[in-house]
C-alpha positions in Angstrom: 14.7 9.4 -10.1 16.8 7.9 -12.9 17.1 10.9 -15.1 20.8 11.9 -16.2 22.4 14.9 -14.9 22.3 17.7 -17.2 26.0 18.0 -17.7 25.8 14.7 -18.9 23.3 15.3 -21.7 23.5 18.7 -22.7 26.3 20.8 -24.5 25.7 23.3 -21.5 24.9 22.5 -17.9 21.3 23.0 -17.0 21.5 24.3 -13.4 17.6 24.6 -13.1 16.8 21.0 -14.2 19.1 20.1 -11.0 17.4 22.1 -8.9 13.9 21.0 -10.1 15.1 17.6 -9.5 15.9 18.6 -5.8 12.5 20.2 -5.6 11.2 17.0 -6.7 13.0 14.7 -4.4 12.3 17.1 -1.3 8.7 17.0 -1.8 8.4 12.9 -2.1 10.7 13.1 1.1 8.3 15.6 3.1 5.4 13.5 1.9 6.7 10.4 3.5 7.4 12.2 6.8 4.3 13.9 6.8 5.9 17.3 6.9 3.7 20.4 7.1 1.3 21.4 4.4 3.1 19.2 1.4 0.0 16.8 1.6 0.7 16.8 -2.6 4.3 15.8 -2.6 3.8 12.8 -4.4 3.8 14.9 -7.6 7.3 15.2 -7.2 7.5 11.7 -8.9 5.7 13.4 -11.9 8.2 15.9 -11.9 10.7 13.4 -12.2 9.0 11.5 -15.1 9.0 14.9 -17.4 12.4 15.6 -16.5 13.4 12.1 -17.4 11.4 12.2 -20.4 13.2 15.4 -22.0 16.9 14.7 -21.2 16.7 10.8 -22.2 14.7 12.3 -25.8 17.3 14.7 -25.8 20.4 12.4 -25.6 18.5 10.3 -28.5 17.7 13.1 -30.8 21.6 14.2 -30.6 22.3 10.7 -31.8 19.9 11.1 -34.6 21.2 14.4 -35.7 24.9 13.4 -35.4 24.9 9.9 -36.7 21.2 9.5 -38.5 20.7 6.6 -36.0 19.6 5.5 -32.7 22.0 2.6 -31.0 19.8 0.3 -28.8 23.1 -0.9 -27.1 24.5 2.2 -26.6 21.4 3.5 -25.1 21.0 0.6 -22.9 24.2 0.5 -21.6 24.2 4.2 -20.5 20.8 3.3 -18.9 22.7 0.6 -17.1 25.3 2.4 -15.9 23.4 5.6 -14.7 20.6 3.4 -12.5 21.6 -0.2 -11.8 24.6 0.4 -9.4 22.8 2.5 -7.1 19.5 0.8 -7.0 21.3 -2.7 -6.7 23.2 -1.6 -3.4 19.8 -0.4 -2.1 17.9 -3.6 -3.1 21.1 -5.6 -1.5 21.1 -3.3 1.6 17.4 -3.6 2.4 17.0 -7.5 1.7 20.2 -8.1 4.5 18.7 -5.7 7.2 15.5 -7.5 6.9 17.3 -10.6 7.2 18.8 -9.7 10.4 16.0 -7.5 12.0 12.9 -8.4 10.6 12.1 -12.0 11.2 11.6 -14.4 8.2 8.1 -13.5 7.2 9.0 -9.9 6.5 12.0 -11.0 5.0 10.6 -13.4 2.5 8.1 -10.6 1.3 10.9 -7.9 0.9 12.7 -10.7 -0.9 9.9 -11.0 -3.3 9.6 -7.0 -3.5 13.3 -6.6 -4.3 13.2 -9.5 -7.2 10.6 -7.7 -8.7 12.1 -4.6 -8.5 15.3 -5.9 -9.9 13.5 -7.0 -12.9 11.8 -3.5 -13.3 8.4 -5.0 -12.8 7.7 -3.7 -9.4 4.4 -1.4 -10.6 2.7 -4.5 -11.1 3.7 -6.5 -8.2 2.3 -3.6 -6.2 -0.6 -2.8 -8.1 -1.8 -6.7 -7.7 -1.3 -6.2 -3.9 -2.9 -2.9 -3.7 -6.1 -4.4 -5.3 -6.1 -6.9 -2.6 -7.9 -5.4 0.1 -6.4 -7.8 2.9 -3.1 -7.0 1.8 -3.6 -3.3 1.7 -4.4 -3.8 5.4 -0.4 -4.9 5.8 2.4 -2.4 6.4 3.9 -0.9 2.9 7.1 -2.5 1.6 10.2 -0.7 1.8 10.6 -1.3 -1.8 7.3 0.4 -3.1 9.0 3.2 -4.4 10.9 1.4 -7.0 7.2 1.1 -9.1 8.3 4.6 -10.5 11.6 3.3 -11.8 9.9 0.2 -13.2 7.5 2.5 -14.9 10.1 4.5 -16.5 12.2 1.6 -17.8 9.3 0.2 -19.2 9.0 3.7 -21.4 12.1 3.1 -22.3 12.1 -0.3 -23.5 9.6 1.2 -26.3 10.7 4.6 -26.9 13.9 4.1 -28.9 12.1 1.7 -30.6 9.5 4.3 -31.3 11.9 6.6 -32.6 13.7 3.9 -35.2 10.4 3.0 -36.3 9.7 6.7 -37.6 13.0 7.1 -39.1 12.9 3.9 -41.1 9.4 4.6 -42.3 10.9 8.2 -43.0 14.0 6.5 -45.1 11.7 4.4 -46.7 9.5 7.3 -48.0 12.2 10.0 -48.5 14.1 10.4 -52.0 17.0 11.9 -50.2 19.7 9.8 -48.6 18.7 11.7 -45.0 15.4 12.8 -44.2 14.8 16.5 -43.3 15.2 17.2 -39.8 12.2 19.5 -39.7 10.3 16.7 -41.5 11.5 14.2 -38.9 10.9 16.2 -35.9 7.1 16.8 -37.2 6.8 12.7 -37.8 8.1 12.3 -34.1 5.9 14.7 -32.7 2.9 13.5 -34.2 3.6 10.1 -33.4 4.6 10.8 -29.7 1.7 13.0 -29.4 -0.7 10.1 -30.2 0.8 8.1 -27.3 0.3 11.1 -24.9 -3.4 11.6 -25.9 -3.9 7.9 -25.7 -2.3 7.5 -22.5 -3.8 10.6 -21.0 -7.3 9.5 -21.9 -6.6 6.0 -20.4 -5.3 7.8 -17.3 -8.6 10.0 -16.9 -10.9 6.7 -17.3 -8.6 4.2 -15.3 -8.2 6.4 -12.3 -12.0 6.6 -11.7 -12.6 3.1 -12.3 -9.8 1.6 -10.8 -7.1 4.2 -9.3 -4.8 1.6 -7.8 -4.1 0.1 -11.4 -4.2 3.8 -12.9 -1.5 5.0 -10.4 1.4 2.1 -11.0 0.1 1.4 -15.0 3.1 2.6 -17.4 0.0 2.9 -19.6 -1.3 5.7 -17.7 1.5 7.2 -16.9 3.5 7.0 -20.2 2.1 10.6 -21.3 4.1 12.3 -18.5 7.3 10.9 -19.8 6.1 11.8 -23.4 5.5 15.4 -22.4 9.2 15.6 -21.5 10.0 13.8 -24.6 8.1 16.1 -26.9 9.7 19.3 -25.4 13.1 17.9 -26.2 11.9 17.3 -30.1 9.6 20.6 -30.8 12.2 22.9 -29.0 15.6 23.5 -29.9 18.1 24.8 -28.1 19.8 27.1 -30.6 17.0 29.3 -30.9 17.7 33.5 -31.0 18.8 34.6 -27.7 17.0 37.9 -28.0 14.5 40.2 -25.7 11.4 38.2 -26.5 12.9 34.7 -25.7 13.9 36.3 -22.3 10.5 37.3 -21.5 8.9 34.0 -23.0 11.3 32.2 -20.5 10.5 34.4 -17.6 6.7 33.9 -17.8 7.0 30.2 -18.9 9.4 29.4 -15.9 7.4 31.2 -13.5 3.9 29.5 -14.3 5.8 26.2 -14.1 7.0 26.9 -10.6 3.8 28.2 -9.7 1.9 24.7 -10.8 4.3 22.8 -9.2 4.1 24.6 -5.7 0.0 24.6 -6.0 0.0 20.9 -6.7 2.5 20.4 -3.9 0.4 22.5 -1.4 -3.2 21.9 -2.6 -3.4 18.2 -3.8 -3.8 15.4 -1.1 -5.1 11.9 -1.2 -8.7 13.0 -2.0 -7.4 14.0 -5.4 -8.0 11.8 -8.4 -4.8 10.9 -9.1 -2.9 10.6 -11.7 -5.7 11.3 -14.1 -5.8 14.9 -15.3 -4.6 16.6 -12.1 -1.2 15.3 -13.0 -1.6 17.6 -15.7 -0.5 20.5 -13.2 2.7 19.1 -12.2 3.9 17.6 -15.2 3.2 21.1 -17.3 4.6 22.8 -14.8 7.9 20.9 -15.0 7.8 21.2 -18.9 7.3 24.8 -18.7 10.5 25.2 -16.5 12.2 22.9 -18.7 11.0 24.9 -22.1 12.0 28.0 -20.3 15.7 27.2 -20.1 15.8 25.9 -23.9 14.5 29.3 -25.2 16.4 31.4 -23.0 20.0 30.7 -22.0 20.4 33.2 -19.6 18.9 33.4 -15.8 15.6 33.9 -15.2 14.2 34.7 -11.5 13.1 30.9 -11.4 16.6 29.8 -12.9 18.2 31.7 -10.4 16.4 30.1 -7.8 16.8 26.8 -9.0 20.6 27.2 -9.1 21.5 27.9 -5.5 24.3 25.5 -4.2 21.8 23.7 -1.7 19.5 22.6 -3.9 22.4 21.7 -6.7 23.7 19.2 -4.2 20.7 17.8 -3.4 19.9 17.6 -7.5 23.3 15.8 -7.6 22.3 13.3 -4.7 18.3 13.2 -5.9 18.4 9.7 -7.2 20.1 8.0 -4.6 18.2 10.0 -1.9 15.0 9.0 -3.7 16.1 5.1 -3.3 17.3 5.4 0.2 14.9 7.4 2.1 12.0 5.3 2.1 13.6 2.1 3.1 15.1 4.3 5.5 11.9 5.5 7.0 9.8 2.1 6.7 12.2 -0.5 7.7 12.6 1.4 10.9 9.0 1.8 11.5 8.5 -2.3 10.6 11.1 -2.5 13.2 9.8 -0.8 16.2 6.0 -1.9 15.1 4.6 1.4 15.5 4.7 4.9 13.8 7.7 7.3 14.2 8.1 10.3 16.3 8.9 13.6 14.8 12.6 13.7 16.2 13.1 9.9 15.1 11.9 11.3 11.6 14.6 13.8 11.6 17.2 11.4 12.4 16.4 8.9 9.6 16.1 11.7 7.1 19.7 13.0 8.1 20.7 9.1 7.6 19.2 9.0 4.0 20.8 12.1 3.0 23.9 10.6 4.5 23.6 7.4 2.3 22.7 9.4 -0.4 25.7 11.3 -0.4 27.7 8.3 -0.2 26.1 6.5 -2.6 26.4 9.3 -5.1 29.9 9.7 -4.5 31.5 6.2 -4.5 28.5 4.2 -6.8 26.7 6.2 -9.1 29.8 8.8 -10.3 32.4 6.0 -10.9 29.7 4.0 -12.9 28.5 6.8 -14.4 31.6 8.3 -15.7 32.6 5.0 -16.7 35.4 4.5 -14.4 35.1 1.0 -14.2 35.1 0.6 -17.9 38.6 1.8 -18.3 40.1 -1.4 -18.2 41.6 -3.0 -21.6 39.3 -6.0 -21.8 36.1 -3.9 -20.9 37.5 -1.0 -23.6 37.4 -4.0 -26.0 34.0 -5.4 -25.1 32.5 -1.8 -25.9 28.7 -1.4 -24.9 28.7 -5.2 -23.7 30.5 -4.2 -20.5 28.0 -1.9 -19.1 24.8 -4.0 -20.5 25.9 -6.9 -18.7 25.0 -4.8 -15.3 21.7 -6.1 -16.0 22.0 -10.0 -15.6 24.7 -9.1 -13.0 22.4 -7.1 -10.9 19.4 -9.6 -11.1 21.8 -12.7 -10.2 23.2 -10.3 -7.2 19.7 -9.7 -6.0 18.6 -13.1 -6.6 21.3 -14.5 -4.8 21.3 -12.4 -1.7 17.4 -12.8 -1.7 17.7 -16.9 -1.2 20.7 -16.2 1.4 18.7 -14.0 3.4 15.5 -15.9 3.5 17.7 -18.7 4.2 19.6 -16.9 7.2 16.4 -15.8 8.5 14.5 -18.8 8.5 17.4 -20.7 9.9 18.0 -17.9 13.0 14.2 -18.7 14.0 14.7 -22.2 14.3 16.1 -22.2 18.2 14.9 -25.3 19.1 11.5 -26.8 19.9 9.4 -24.8 22.2 5.9 -26.3 23.3 2.5 -24.5 23.0 1.1 -22.8 26.1 -1.2 -25.0 28.3 -3.3 -24.2 31.0 -0.5 -25.4 33.4 1.1 -22.0 32.5 -1.5 -20.2 34.9 -1.4 -20.2 38.5 -4.3 -21.8 40.2 -6.0 -18.2 41.0 -6.0 -17.4 37.3 -7.5 -21.1 36.3 -10.1 -20.6 39.4 -11.2 -17.1 37.8 -11.2 -17.9 34.5 -13.6 -21.1 35.2 -15.8 -18.7 36.9 -15.5 -16.2 34.1 -16.5 -18.5 31.5 -20.2 -18.9 33.0 -20.8 -15.2 33.1 -24.3 -14.6 31.3 -24.0 -11.7 28.4 -25.6 -8.6 28.9 -29.0 -9.2 27.5 -31.7 -6.1 27.8 -35.3 -7.0 27.7 -34.4 -10.7 25.8 -37.2 -13.1 26.0 -36.7 -16.6 27.3 -35.1 -18.5 24.3 -36.2 -21.6 23.1 -33.1 -22.0 21.1 -30.8 -22.8 24.2 -29.7 -26.3 24.7 -31.9 -28.4 27.3 -29.9 -28.8 30.7 -29.5 -32.4 29.6 -26.8 -31.3 27.5 -24.3 -30.5 30.2 -20.5 -30.4 29.1 -17.5 -29.7 30.2 -16.5 -26.2 30.8 -15.2 -24.4 27.5 -11.2 -24.3 28.1 -10.7 -21.5 25.9 -11.3 -18.3 28.5 -8.6 -20.2 31.0 -6.2 -20.8 28.4 -6.7 -17.2 27.2 -5.5 -15.9 30.6 -3.0 -18.7 30.5 -1.4 -17.3 27.2 -1.7 -13.4 28.3 0.1 -14.7 31.5 2.9 -16.6 29.6 3.3 -13.7 27.3 3.9 -11.3 30.5 6.4 -13.3 31.8 8.1 -13.2 28.4 8.2 -17.2 27.7 9.5 -18.2 24.2 6.8 -18.4 21.3 5.8 -21.5 20.4 7.3 -23.5 17.6 4.4 -25.1 15.3 2.4 -21.9 15.5 -1.1 -22.4 13.5 -1.8 -20.6 11.2 2.0 -20.9 9.8 3.6 -17.4 10.1 4.8 -17.6 6.2 0.9 -18.0 5.2 -0.7 -16.1 8.1 -2.4 -13.5 5.8 -3.7 -16.4 3.8 -5.8 -17.6 6.8 -9.0 -15.8 5.6 -12.4 -17.4 5.6 -13.9 -19.3 2.7 -16.8 -17.5 1.4 -17.4 -19.4 -1.9 -19.7 -18.3 -4.1 -21.1 -15.3 -2.1 -17.8 -12.9 -2.1 -20.1 -10.0 -2.0 -16.6 -7.4 -2.4 -14.7 -8.9 -5.3 -17.9 -9.7 -7.8 -21.1 -8.0 -8.1 -23.0 -11.4 -7.1 -26.1 -10.8 -5.0 -27.2 -14.3 -3.9 -27.5 -16.0 -0.5 -25.3 -19.1 0.4 -26.6 -21.5 3.1 -24.0 -22.8 5.5 -24.2 -25.0 8.8 -27.1 -27.2 8.7 -28.7 -26.3 5.4 -31.8 -28.2 6.2 -32.6 -26.8 9.7 -35.9 -25.1 10.2 -34.0 -22.1 12.5 -32.0 -19.7 10.7 -29.0 -17.4 12.0 -27.8 -14.5 10.0 -24.6 -12.2 10.1 -24.1 -9.0 8.8 -22.0 -6.3 8.4 -18.2 -6.0 7.0 -15.1 -8.0 6.9 -15.1 -7.8 10.7 -18.6 -9.7 10.2 -17.0 -11.9 7.6 -14.1 -13.0 9.6 -16.4 -14.6 12.0 -17.7 -17.0 9.6 -16.0 -20.1 11.1 -17.5 -19.4 14.5 -20.6 -18.9 12.9 -20.7 -22.1 11.2 -19.7 -24.1 14.2 -22.6 -22.6 16.2 -25.1 -23.6 13.0 -23.5 -27.1 12.7 -23.6 -27.9 16.5 -26.9 -26.4 17.4 -29.1 -26.8 14.1 -29.1 -23.6 12.3 -29.2 -22.9 8.7 -26.5 -19.9 8.7 -25.9 -16.9 6.1 -23.1 -14.4 6.1 -24.0 -11.2 4.5 -20.9 -9.3 4.8 -19.0 -7.2 2.4 -15.7 -6.2 3.4 -15.0 -2.2 3.7 -18.9 -1.8 3.9 -19.5 -0.6 7.2 -23.0 -2.1 8.7 -23.9 1.6 9.2 -26.3 2.8 6.7 -24.0 5.8 5.3 -21.6 5.5 2.5 -17.9 5.2 3.2 -14.8 6.1 1.4 -13.5 3.3 -1.1 -10.4 1.4 0.2 -8.2 3.1 -2.6 -9.5 6.5 -3.0 -11.7 9.5 -1.2 -14.5 8.7 -4.1 -18.0 7.5 -2.2 -18.0 3.4 -2.0 -21.5 3.4 -3.9 -21.2 -0.4 -4.0 -21.9 -0.3 -0.4 -25.1 1.5 -0.9 -26.2 -1.4 -3.4 -25.1 -4.0 -0.7 -26.8 -2.3 2.0 -30.4 -2.7 0.1 -29.4 -6.5 -0.7 -28.8 -7.0 3.0 -31.4 -5.4 4.3 -33.9 -7.1 1.9 -32.2 -10.3 2.5 -32.8 -10.3 6.3 -36.6 -8.9 5.8 -36.9 -12.0 3.7 -35.4 -14.6 5.9 -36.6 -13.0 8.8 -34.0 -14.8 11.1 -34.5 -16.5 14.7 -30.9 -15.3 15.5 -29.2 -12.0 13.8 -25.3 -11.3 14.6 -24.3 -7.7 13.6 -20.8 -7.1 13.5 -18.6 -3.9 11.9 -15.5 -2.1 11.9 -15.9 0.9 13.3 -15.9 3.9 10.3 -14.1 6.6 11.8 -12.8 8.7 8.4 -15.1 10.0 6.2 -18.5 9.6 4.8 -20.3 10.7 1.8 -24.0 12.4 1.2 -25.8 14.3 -0.9 -23.8 17.4 -0.2 -20.4 15.5 -0.7 -17.7 14.2 1.7 -17.2 15.0 5.2 -14.3 14.3 7.6 -14.9 16.4 10.9 -14.7 14.0 13.7 -17.4 14.8 15.7 -19.5 15.1 12.5 -18.7 11.6 11.5 -19.3 10.0 14.5 -22.9 11.6 14.6 -23.6 10.5 11.0 -22.5 7.3 11.7 -24.3 6.5 15.0 -27.7 7.7 12.8 -26.5 5.4 10.4 -26.8 2.5 13.1 -29.9 3.3 14.3 -31.6 3.3 11.1 -30.2 0.3 10.7 -31.5 -1.3 13.7 -34.9 0.2 13.3 -35.1 -2.0 10.0 -33.7 -5.2 11.2 -34.5 -5.5 14.5 -38.6 -5.9 14.1 -38.0 -8.9 11.3 -35.6 -11.0 13.9 -36.9 -13.0 16.6 -33.8 -12.0 18.2 -30.7 -9.3 17.6 -27.6 -9.5 19.1 -24.5 -6.8 18.3 -20.8 -8.4 18.5 -18.5 -5.6 19.8 -15.5 -5.0 17.5 -12.7 -7.5 18.7 -9.4 -5.3 19.7 -7.0 -4.3 16.9 -3.4 -3.7 17.0 -0.9 -1.1 15.7 1.7 -3.9 14.5 1.5 -6.7 12.1 1.7 -10.1 14.2 3.5 -12.2 11.7 6.2 -9.3 11.4 6.5 -9.4 15.2 6.2 -13.3 16.1 8.7 -14.1 13.2 11.3 -11.3 14.5 11.0 -12.1 18.3 11.8 -15.4 20.3 9.8 -14.6 23.2 5.9 -13.4 23.5 6.1 -10.2 25.6 7.1 -7.9 22.8 4.1 -9.1 20.5 1.5 -8.2 23.6 -0.3 -5.1 23.3 -3.2 -2.8 24.3 -6.3 -2.5 22.1 -6.1 0.8 19.8 -7.8 3.4 21.1 -9.7 5.0 18.0 -11.2 1.3 17.7 -12.3 1.0 21.3 -14.2 4.4 21.0 -15.6 3.5 17.9 -16.8 -0.3 19.3 -18.2 2.0 22.5 -20.3 4.0 19.8 -21.4 0.8 18.5 -22.8 -0.6 21.9 -24.1 2.3 22.4 -26.2 2.7 19.5 -27.0 -1.2 20.3 -28.4 -0.2 23.7 -30.1 2.5 22.8 -32.5 0.1 20.5 -32.7 -2.2 23.6 -30.5 -4.6 21.6 -28.5 -7.6 23.2 -24.4 -7.1 23.0 -21.9 -9.6 23.4 -18.4 -8.5 24.3 -15.6 -10.9 23.4 -12.6 -8.8 24.4 -11.9 -11.0 27.4 -10.8 -13.7 24.4 -8.0 -11.3 23.6 -6.9 -9.5 26.8 -6.7 -10.0 30.5 -8.7 -7.5 32.9 -5.9 -5.1 33.0 -6.3 -4.7 29.0 -2.9 -6.7 28.6 -3.8 -8.7 25.4 -1.8 -11.6 23.5 -1.5 -12.6 19.6 -1.0 -16.1 21.0 -3.3 -18.2 22.5 -2.2 -21.7 23.2 -0.3 -22.0 19.8 -3.1 -20.2 17.7 -2.3 -16.9 16.4 -5.5 -14.4 16.8 -5.0 -12.2 14.1 -3.9 -12.1 10.4 -3.0 -8.3 10.4 -4.1 -5.7 12.4 -7.4 -5.9 13.0 -9.1 -9.3 11.2 -9.5 -12.3 12.9 -7.6 -15.7 11.5 -9.9 -18.2 10.2 -8.2 -20.3 12.9 -9.0 -18.4 15.9 -12.2 -17.8 14.9 -13.3 -21.3 14.3 -11.8 -21.9 18.0 -13.8 -19.3 19.1 -17.2 -20.6 17.9 -18.0 -22.6 21.2 -17.4 -19.7 23.0 -19.4 -17.3 21.2 -22.1 -20.1 21.1 -22.3 -20.0 25.0 -22.4 -16.3 25.2 -25.1 -16.5 22.8 -26.8 -19.5 24.8 -27.3 -21.4 21.6 -24.3 -23.9 22.0 
């Protein structure tokens, strides 16, 4: 990442460190393209941290030895020259690309990410987004990798000050004009050791309790830079070059490379990271670095790391790290799908090309101070480079404002009305009217006393016909309506209101009545976030038909009685087990007149007493048994039980698609096969238990499976699989009629 080259920081060139930097960036790139068995490629960032801590501290300690002090202005000037030019270019290019190709919604988000990144606070921004369940469902930001750069700079805001503080204390206590060098190193090692131990303990604890916060926090990552820093302080570069030093260097470097390779191949998304597992790649990096300090001659590992291709990639590593992620993510966002392998190869080649150009024409001129040779800037001393900080933030802010204005203006292309029934031909309208009168499949259901009397006859529900008209308009590639609801800029915020009963964000376990709270009849819906997104529809039905309604739904907690993964790790979500107990006891207590079940199909993994299971067929069987256990407990206590088939899911972000296109056709889709397969399994479980089912797929798709993201002027999904609260409310009547309670 941002660590300086060996030639710039040491009296001798450290080719092994350049090669190690190349290994680190190649591991990160391989991970992001899903290459082979490098499931632990994310440890490349940890290798970078260790290298950076060593090289930067080596710079500082050299100044302490020669001048007896640390120049903060000079230090930050060097940092500015090294990191800001390339980072600023990548930020500007990413924001401009988004404005031209991704639409105003995604441009607005990327612009905000760029501002946080320019201020070296991206890690706090992305930690906050990762902890938001619904934000986590959105595609990643092309600037998400700037979190690691932010962590480094936050460390370097404190570390030089800590050195200055230790030097000040030593001078106050020392009777000599200059403190003893050994005593100085000892004090710095002790002070840094305390920081390392505290940070490592925080990392181990927080990784278990809040993995997303631990991953992005500077407090849980400081020890990684600290270990590199302590190596620069504790190990001098002028030791004896004898056989013992050579032997130690060979062993240390071999173990170091072994640790790094093992981490890259063995770690995966199930590894609790960073925590103590991060010790493996960090210690591996430190071992290689220290080996090169103890012995100046070549080692086996040193020769491997010194080969010319790795040296070139090592030189480009910072720029390559900056460029590769935006190149991959921007392409995926624009295409609205996952990339094919050959597309990834071409994009990685493009990233290498951009990295080479960036290194040659941006990094090197600034790092070598070519631009500071003018007389006026020479007289300014270190102030010229330091001025890069406000200049960078200003450039990014101005570009973000301009890009956002351009993208928003480009989207305004005259007024386009909402889709109406007039868009459909007479046959489509006729078939829509006929289909709305179909009964839902109702095996073995006794006559319901909840159905409204015939005297309440009303006009047919217009929504099914409007859906058909909307799909037809999309297939004709008609313009996207101008006044969409909810608005595209706040689409992800169109979430149902849960009041005091937010079972996911808090440990509250109480009941919150809705609808007609004084009614005698009771309606309950149970499940996860795919039950919760039906809240507006359930409230519409309850108020219209005289029900006291309860929503017992916890996001990410499948309704199947199994223990799923946490959303941010592969640890068991034990809070889901607790919620299952609360949900089942509440249903038994309420004995609802109408019980609705809705849940997103679980397909990845589950936990039991023997551990975590990921085999696809094993997961399917376990989840199916979980459905059966659920129905066996709730069906006897409810007068009527209905399973709502999970709504179709799409593989792109609707806000990005609708804001980056002017016509509807690019934003049509076919339901994801994995989601449909999981929904089929749910219906199979319901039928085997002789439970009613209601299928509302026809309120999203036509008879041949083409689905639209806009019905009339309403957006159906706020992300890839959750309904907007607006469309859920509009579906209230349709769902009520399918249930025969409207």
